[in-house]
LOFI-324431 format. One record per residue: residue number from 1; y, x, z negated of N, C-alpha, C, O, CB in turn. Coordinates in steps of 0.05 Angstrom, whole numbers. Glycine has a CB too. Layout:
<rs>
+-----+--------+--------+--------+--------+--------+--------+--------+--------+--------+--------+--------+--------+--------+--------+--------+
: pos :    n.y :    n.x :    n.z :   ca.y :   ca.x :   ca.z :    c.y :    c.x :    c.z :    o.y :    o.x :    o.z :   cb.y :   cb.x :   cb.z :
+-----+--------+--------+--------+--------+--------+--------+--------+--------+--------+--------+--------+--------+--------+--------+--------+
: NUM :      Y :      X :      Z :      Y :      X :      Z :      Y :      X :      Z :      Y :      X :      Z :      Y :      X :      Z :
...
+-----+--------+--------+--------+--------+--------+--------+--------+--------+--------+--------+--------+--------+--------+--------+--------+
</rs>
This chain:
<rs>
+-----+--------+--------+--------+--------+--------+--------+--------+--------+--------+--------+--------+--------+--------+--------+--------+
: pos :    n.y :    n.x :    n.z :   ca.y :   ca.x :   ca.z :    c.y :    c.x :    c.z :    o.y :    o.x :    o.z :   cb.y :   cb.x :   cb.z :
+-----+--------+--------+--------+--------+--------+--------+--------+--------+--------+--------+--------+--------+--------+--------+--------+
:   1 :    -23 :     17 :      1 :      0 :     -1 :      0 :     26 :     18 :      1 :     29 :     39 :    -13 :     -2 :    -21 :    -28 :
:   2 :     44 :      8 :     17 :     67 :     28 :     19 :     87 :     21 :     -6 :     91 :     -2 :    -13 :     84 :     25 :     50 :
:   3 :     97 :     43 :    -16 :    114 :     39 :    -39 :    144 :     32 :    -32 :    157 :     17 :    -46 :    113 :     62 :    -55 :
:   4 :    154 :     44 :     -8 :    178 :     43 :      1 :    176 :     37 :     31 :    164 :     51 :     46 :    193 :     68 :     -4 :
:   5 :    189 :     14 :     39 :    191 :      6 :     66 :    220 :      9 :     75 :    237 :     -7 :     67 :    180 :    -23 :     69 :
:   6 :    227 :     29 :     92 :    255 :     32 :    101 :    262 :     17 :    128 :    285 :     17 :    136 :    260 :     63 :    104 :
:   7 :    241 :      5 :    140 :    242 :     -9 :    164 :    244 :    -38 :    157 :    232 :    -45 :    137 :    218 :     -4 :    180 :
:   8 :    257 :    -55 :    169 :    262 :    -84 :    168 :    254 :    -97 :    193 :    250 :    -83 :    213 :    291 :    -91 :    162 :
:   9 :    251 :   -123 :    194 :    245 :   -140 :    217 :    272 :   -139 :    233 :    294 :   -140 :    221 :    235 :   -172 :    207 :
:  10 :    271 :   -137 :    259 :    292 :   -141 :    279 :    304 :   -110 :    282 :    324 :   -106 :    297 :    315 :   -164 :    269 :
:  11 :    292 :    -90 :    269 :    303 :    -64 :    273 :    292 :    -55 :    299 :    272 :    -64 :    309 :    297 :    -44 :    250 :
:  12 :    308 :    -35 :    310 :    297 :    -22 :    336 :    286 :      4 :    328 :    298 :     20 :    315 :    319 :    -17 :    359 :
:  13 :    259 :      8 :    338 :    244 :     33 :    331 :    231 :     47 :    356 :    225 :     35 :    377 :    221 :     25 :    310 :
:  14 :    228 :     70 :    351 :    214 :     87 :    374 :    185 :     94 :    365 :    181 :    100 :    342 :    230 :    115 :    380 :
:  15 :    165 :     93 :    381 :    138 :    101 :    375 :    138 :    131 :    378 :    147 :    142 :    398 :    117 :     87 :    393 :
:  16 :    127 :    145 :    357 :    128 :    176 :    357 :    101 :    188 :    362 :    100 :    212 :    367 :    139 :    188 :    331 :
:  17 :     79 :    172 :    361 :     53 :    184 :    367 :     34 :    161 :    382 :     41 :    138 :    383 :     38 :    196 :    338 :
:  18 :     13 :    169 :    392 :     -6 :    151 :    406 :     -2 :    147 :    436 :     12 :    162 :    449 :     -5 :    126 :    393 :
:  19 :    -14 :    127 :    446 :    -13 :    122 :    474 :     12 :    111 :    481 :     19 :    115 :    505 :    -34 :    105 :    482 :
:  20 :     28 :     99 :    467 :     56 :     86 :    473 :     77 :    106 :    464 :     99 :     96 :    458 :     61 :     58 :    458 :
:  21 :     73 :    132 :    461 :     94 :    151 :    448 :    120 :    149 :    469 :    118 :    148 :    494 :     81 :    187 :    445 :
:  22 :    143 :    149 :    454 :    166 :    146 :    468 :    180 :    121 :    476 :    203 :    119 :    484 :    162 :    157 :    489 :
:  23 :    163 :    101 :    473 :    169 :     71 :    477 :    190 :     62 :    456 :    188 :     72 :    434 :    141 :     53 :    474 :
:  24 :    206 :     46 :    461 :    225 :     34 :    443 :    225 :      4 :    445 :    224 :     -8 :    466 :    251 :     44 :    449 :
:  25 :    225 :     -9 :    419 :    221 :    -37 :    419 :    232 :    -48 :    391 :    237 :    -33 :    372 :    191 :    -42 :    424 :
:  26 :    234 :    -75 :    390 :    242 :    -85 :    365 :    219 :    -94 :    348 :    199 :   -104 :    359 :    261 :   -105 :    369 :
:  27 :    222 :    -92 :    322 :    201 :   -100 :    304 :    199 :   -132 :    301 :    218 :   -146 :    292 :    205 :    -85 :    278 :
:  28 :    175 :   -141 :    307 :    168 :   -169 :    306 :    159 :   -179 :    277 :    165 :   -201 :    268 :    146 :   -174 :    326 :
:  29 :    146 :   -162 :    267 :    131 :   -168 :    240 :    125 :   -144 :    225 :    117 :   -124 :    237 :    106 :   -182 :    244 :
:  30 :    127 :   -145 :    200 :    114 :   -124 :    183 :     93 :   -134 :    166 :     96 :   -153 :    151 :    133 :   -112 :    165 :
:  31 :     70 :   -122 :    170 :     43 :   -128 :    154 :     43 :   -110 :    132 :     36 :    -87 :    137 :     14 :   -123 :    172 :
:  32 :     51 :   -116 :    108 :     52 :    -99 :     85 :     25 :    -90 :     75 :     22 :    -67 :     66 :     66 :   -113 :     65 :
:  33 :      4 :   -110 :     76 :    -22 :   -104 :     64 :    -37 :    -82 :     81 :    -54 :    -68 :     70 :    -40 :   -131 :     62 :
:  34 :    -30 :    -79 :    107 :    -41 :    -58 :    123 :    -23 :    -36 :    130 :    -30 :    -18 :    146 :    -51 :    -70 :    147 :
:  35 :      1 :    -35 :    119 :     22 :    -16 :    128 :     27 :    -13 :    154 :     31 :      9 :    164 :     18 :      7 :    119 :
:  36 :     27 :    -38 :    169 :     29 :    -35 :    199 :     54 :    -55 :    208 :     64 :    -72 :    193 :      0 :    -44 :    215 :
:  37 :     62 :    -50 :    232 :     84 :    -65 :    241 :     76 :    -76 :    271 :     59 :    -63 :    284 :    111 :    -47 :    241 :
:  38 :     86 :    -97 :    280 :     83 :   -105 :    307 :    110 :   -100 :    321 :    131 :   -111 :    313 :     73 :   -135 :    309 :
:  39 :    108 :    -85 :    343 :    131 :    -80 :    359 :    131 :    -92 :    383 :    110 :    -93 :    395 :    137 :    -55 :    362 :
:  40 :    154 :   -103 :    393 :    154 :   -116 :    419 :    150 :   -102 :    444 :    166 :    -85 :    451 :    175 :   -128 :    423 :
:  41 :    130 :   -109 :    457 :    120 :   -100 :    483 :    108 :    -70 :    480 :    109 :    -54 :    499 :    143 :   -101 :    504 :
:  42 :     98 :    -65 :    456 :     86 :    -38 :    452 :     58 :    -43 :    439 :     54 :    -61 :    422 :    105 :    -19 :    433 :
:  43 :     40 :    -25 :    448 :     11 :    -26 :    439 :     -1 :    -55 :    447 :    -11 :    -70 :    431 :      9 :    -21 :    406 :
:  44 :      3 :    -59 :    472 :     -8 :    -83 :    485 :    -38 :    -86 :    489 :    -48 :    -69 :    504 :      4 :    -86 :    509 :
:  45 :    -52 :   -103 :    478 :    -81 :   -107 :    482 :    -86 :   -132 :    497 :    -68 :   -149 :    501 :    -97 :   -107 :    456 :
:  46 :   -113 :   -135 :    507 :   -119 :   -160 :    522 :   -141 :   -172 :    504 :   -157 :   -157 :    492 :   -129 :   -156 :    556 :
:  47 :   -139 :   -197 :    502 :   -157 :   -215 :    486 :   -168 :   -237 :    502 :   -153 :   -253 :    512 :   -143 :   -226 :    464 :
:  48 :   -195 :   -239 :    503 :   -207 :   -261 :    517 :   -208 :   -285 :    500 :   -220 :   -283 :    479 :   -235 :   -254 :    526 :
:  49 :   -197 :   -307 :    506 :   -197 :   -328 :    487 :   -211 :   -352 :    503 :   -211 :   -355 :    527 :   -166 :   -334 :    476 :
:  50 :   -222 :   -370 :    483 :   -235 :   -394 :    495 :   -213 :   -417 :    493 :   -196 :   -417 :    475 :   -264 :   -402 :    478 :
:  51 :   -213 :   -435 :    510 :   -195 :   -457 :    509 :   -202 :   -477 :    488 :   -225 :   -480 :    480 :   -192 :   -470 :    534 :
:  52 :   -181 :   -489 :    481 :   -186 :   -512 :    458 :   -171 :   -539 :    470 :   -146 :   -541 :    469 :   -171 :   -503 :    426 :
:  53 :   -185 :   -557 :    479 :   -172 :   -582 :    489 :   -156 :   -597 :    468 :   -136 :   -610 :    474 :   -193 :   -601 :    501 :
:  54 :   -166 :   -596 :    444 :   -151 :   -613 :    423 :   -124 :   -602 :    419 :   -106 :   -618 :    413 :   -167 :   -613 :    395 :
:  55 :   -117 :   -576 :    420 :    -94 :   -565 :    417 :    -76 :   -560 :    441 :    -54 :   -549 :    440 :    -98 :   -544 :    403 :
:  56 :    -90 :   -569 :    465 :    -78 :   -565 :    494 :    -74 :   -535 :    497 :    -53 :   -527 :    506 :    -50 :   -580 :    499 :
:  57 :    -96 :   -517 :    490 :    -93 :   -489 :    494 :   -109 :   -482 :    515 :   -132 :   -490 :    516 :   -100 :   -473 :    471 :
:  58 :    -99 :   -468 :    533 :   -115 :   -459 :    556 :   -129 :   -434 :    549 :   -119 :   -418 :    534 :    -96 :   -455 :    581 :
:  59 :   -154 :   -428 :    561 :   -169 :   -404 :    557 :   -161 :   -384 :    576 :   -145 :   -390 :    594 :   -198 :   -409 :    559 :
:  60 :   -171 :   -359 :    574 :   -168 :   -337 :    593 :   -160 :   -311 :    579 :   -165 :   -307 :    555 :   -147 :   -346 :    615 :
:  61 :   -148 :   -293 :    594 :   -145 :   -267 :    581 :   -115 :   -267 :    575 :    -98 :   -272 :    592 :   -155 :   -242 :    601 :
:  62 :   -109 :   -262 :    550 :    -80 :   -261 :    537 :    -76 :   -233 :    534 :    -94 :   -218 :    527 :    -78 :   -278 :    507 :
:  63 :    -50 :   -224 :    538 :    -39 :   -199 :    529 :    -21 :   -203 :    508 :     -4 :   -220 :    508 :    -25 :   -185 :    550 :
:  64 :    -24 :   -185 :    486 :     -8 :   -192 :    460 :     -5 :   -165 :    448 :    -20 :   -147 :    457 :    -22 :   -215 :    439 :
:  65 :     13 :   -161 :    428 :     16 :   -138 :    414 :     -4 :   -134 :    392 :    -11 :   -152 :    377 :     42 :   -138 :    403 :
:  66 :    -14 :   -108 :    390 :    -30 :   -104 :    365 :    -13 :    -86 :    345 :      5 :    -71 :    352 :    -59 :    -91 :    373 :
:  67 :    -22 :    -88 :    320 :     -6 :    -74 :    300 :     -8 :    -42 :    304 :    -28 :    -30 :    311 :    -16 :    -83 :    270 :
:  68 :     16 :    -30 :    297 :     17 :      2 :    297 :     21 :      8 :    265 :     34 :     -7 :    250 :     45 :     16 :    318 :
:  69 :     10 :     30 :    260 :     15 :     39 :    232 :     46 :     47 :    231 :     59 :     56 :    249 :     -5 :     64 :    224 :
:  70 :     54 :     42 :    207 :     83 :     42 :    204 :     91 :     72 :    203 :    115 :     79 :    207 :     93 :     26 :    178 :
:  71 :     72 :     91 :    198 :     79 :    119 :    201 :     81 :    128 :    227 :     89 :    151 :    230 :     62 :    135 :    188 :
:  72 :     74 :    113 :    247 :     78 :    121 :    278 :    101 :    110 :    290 :    104 :    113 :    314 :     55 :    112 :    295 :
:  73 :    119 :     98 :    275 :    145 :     90 :    286 :    168 :    103 :    271 :    165 :    108 :    247 :    149 :     61 :    285 :
:  74 :    191 :    108 :    284 :    214 :    117 :    274 :    239 :     99 :    279 :    242 :     89 :    301 :    217 :    143 :    284 :
:  75 :    255 :     96 :    260 :    279 :     80 :    262 :    300 :     93 :    284 :    305 :    117 :    283 :    292 :     78 :    232 :
:  76 :    310 :     77 :    302 :    331 :     86 :    321 :    358 :     80 :    308 :    363 :     58 :    299 :    329 :     70 :    348 :
:  77 :    375 :     98 :    307 :    402 :     99 :    295 :    419 :     84 :    317 :    418 :     93 :    340 :    413 :    130 :    288 :
:  78 :    434 :     61 :    311 :    450 :     50 :    330 :    474 :     64 :    339 :    484 :     59 :    361 :    457 :     26 :    320 :
:  79 :    484 :     84 :    323 :    505 :     99 :    329 :    500 :    122 :    346 :    513 :    125 :    366 :    518 :    107 :    308 :
:  80 :    480 :    139 :    339 :    473 :    163 :    355 :    452 :    157 :    376 :    446 :    175 :    392 :    464 :    187 :    337 :
:  81 :    440 :    135 :    377 :    418 :    126 :    393 :    395 :    149 :    393 :    385 :    156 :    415 :    428 :    119 :    421 :
:  82 :    386 :    159 :    368 :    364 :    174 :    367 :    346 :    167 :    347 :    356 :    154 :    329 :    369 :    198 :    366 :
:  83 :    320 :    174 :    347 :    302 :    164 :    325 :    311 :    184 :    302 :    319 :    207 :    306 :    267 :    166 :    332 :
:  84 :    309 :    171 :    277 :    318 :    187 :    255 :    308 :    177 :    229 :    301 :    154 :    225 :    346 :    189 :    255 :
:  85 :    309 :    196 :    209 :    300 :    187 :    180 :    321 :    172 :    167 :    345 :    175 :    174 :    292 :    212 :    162 :
:  86 :    313 :    154 :    147 :    333 :    140 :    135 :    337 :    147 :    106 :    318 :    154 :     92 :    328 :    113 :    138 :
:  87 :    360 :    145 :     97 :    371 :    153 :     69 :    382 :    126 :     58 :    385 :    108 :     74 :    394 :    177 :     70 :
:  88 :    388 :    123 :     33 :    400 :    104 :     20 :    426 :    113 :      5 :    425 :    134 :     -7 :    382 :     92 :      3 :
:  89 :    449 :     98 :      4 :    470 :    107 :    -13 :    483 :     81 :    -23 :    478 :     59 :    -12 :    492 :    128 :      2 :
:  90 :    499 :     84 :    -42 :    513 :     63 :    -53 :    541 :     61 :    -45 :    556 :     81 :    -46 :    512 :     65 :    -80 :
:  91 :    551 :     39 :    -37 :    580 :     36 :    -28 :    595 :     34 :    -51 :    585 :     32 :    -73 :    586 :     13 :    -10 :
:  92 :    625 :     33 :    -47 :    643 :     31 :    -69 :    641 :      1 :    -84 :    648 :     -3 :   -107 :    672 :     36 :    -59 :
:  93 :    633 :    -17 :    -68 :    628 :    -45 :    -81 :    602 :    -45 :    -96 :    598 :    -65 :   -110 :    629 :    -68 :    -58 :
:  94 :    585 :    -29 :    -95 :    561 :    -29 :   -109 :    538 :    -35 :    -91 :    515 :    -36 :   -101 :    561 :    -49 :   -131 :
:  95 :    542 :    -40 :    -66 :    522 :    -49 :    -46 :    504 :    -24 :    -38 :    514 :     -3 :    -31 :    537 :    -63 :    -20 :
:  96 :    477 :    -29 :    -38 :    462 :     -7 :    -27 :    457 :    -10 :      2 :    448 :    -31 :     11 :    436 :     -3 :    -40 :
:  97 :    463 :     12 :     17 :    459 :     10 :     46 :    440 :     34 :     57 :    436 :     54 :     44 :    486 :     11 :     60 :
:  98 :    431 :     30 :     81 :    416 :     52 :     95 :    435 :     67 :    111 :    453 :     55 :    122 :    393 :     42 :    112 :
:  99 :    432 :     92 :    113 :    446 :    109 :    129 :    429 :    130 :    147 :    408 :    138 :    137 :    464 :    122 :    112 :
: 100 :    436 :    138 :    169 :    425 :    154 :    187 :    426 :    182 :    177 :    448 :    191 :    172 :    437 :    152 :    213 :
: 101 :    403 :    198 :    173 :    404 :    224 :    164 :    418 :    246 :    185 :    425 :    268 :    177 :    375 :    232 :    158 :
: 102 :    421 :    239 :    207 :    428 :    257 :    230 :    457 :    255 :    232 :    470 :    276 :    231 :    414 :    249 :    259 :
: 103 :    470 :    232 :    233 :    500 :    229 :    237 :    511 :    215 :    212 :    535 :    208 :    213 :    506 :    212 :    265 :
: 104 :    500 :    210 :    193 :    509 :    199 :    169 :    525 :    171 :    172 :    542 :    163 :    156 :    525 :    220 :    157 :
: 105 :    517 :    158 :    191 :    527 :    132 :    198 :    514 :    109 :    183 :    490 :    110 :    182 :    525 :    127 :    227 :
: 106 :    527 :     89 :    173 :    515 :     67 :    158 :    500 :     50 :    182 :    509 :     48 :    205 :    539 :     48 :    141 :
: 107 :    478 :     41 :    175 :    461 :     25 :    192 :    463 :     -5 :    192 :    456 :    -18 :    211 :    434 :     31 :    187 :
: 108 :    473 :    -15 :    171 :    477 :    -46 :    169 :    496 :    -55 :    187 :    502 :    -79 :    188 :    487 :    -55 :    141 :
+-----+--------+--------+--------+--------+--------+--------+--------+--------+--------+--------+--------+--------+--------+--------+--------+
</rs>
């Protein structure tokens, strides 16, 4: 189980290892129990599904995203547009925010 999760839903991330190395996408879902993330249009797999007439669901071969380990993605900084590590700092008003370790820009 991951103690700290510095990545949030809707964040832009880059895949740093594996077959989709270098691809950039948006986080669709974080699976905390498996320490995994679903990234939009990354790690696509094909699933053979059977149709269900009661749900009006067609059968066939579906393409969908498979989970990636959270250690295989790195957050993209919106300011410097590079994959970066994330730090936390307190603002003057007492709010805790994430910042880019490369350019020291606040990410919120």
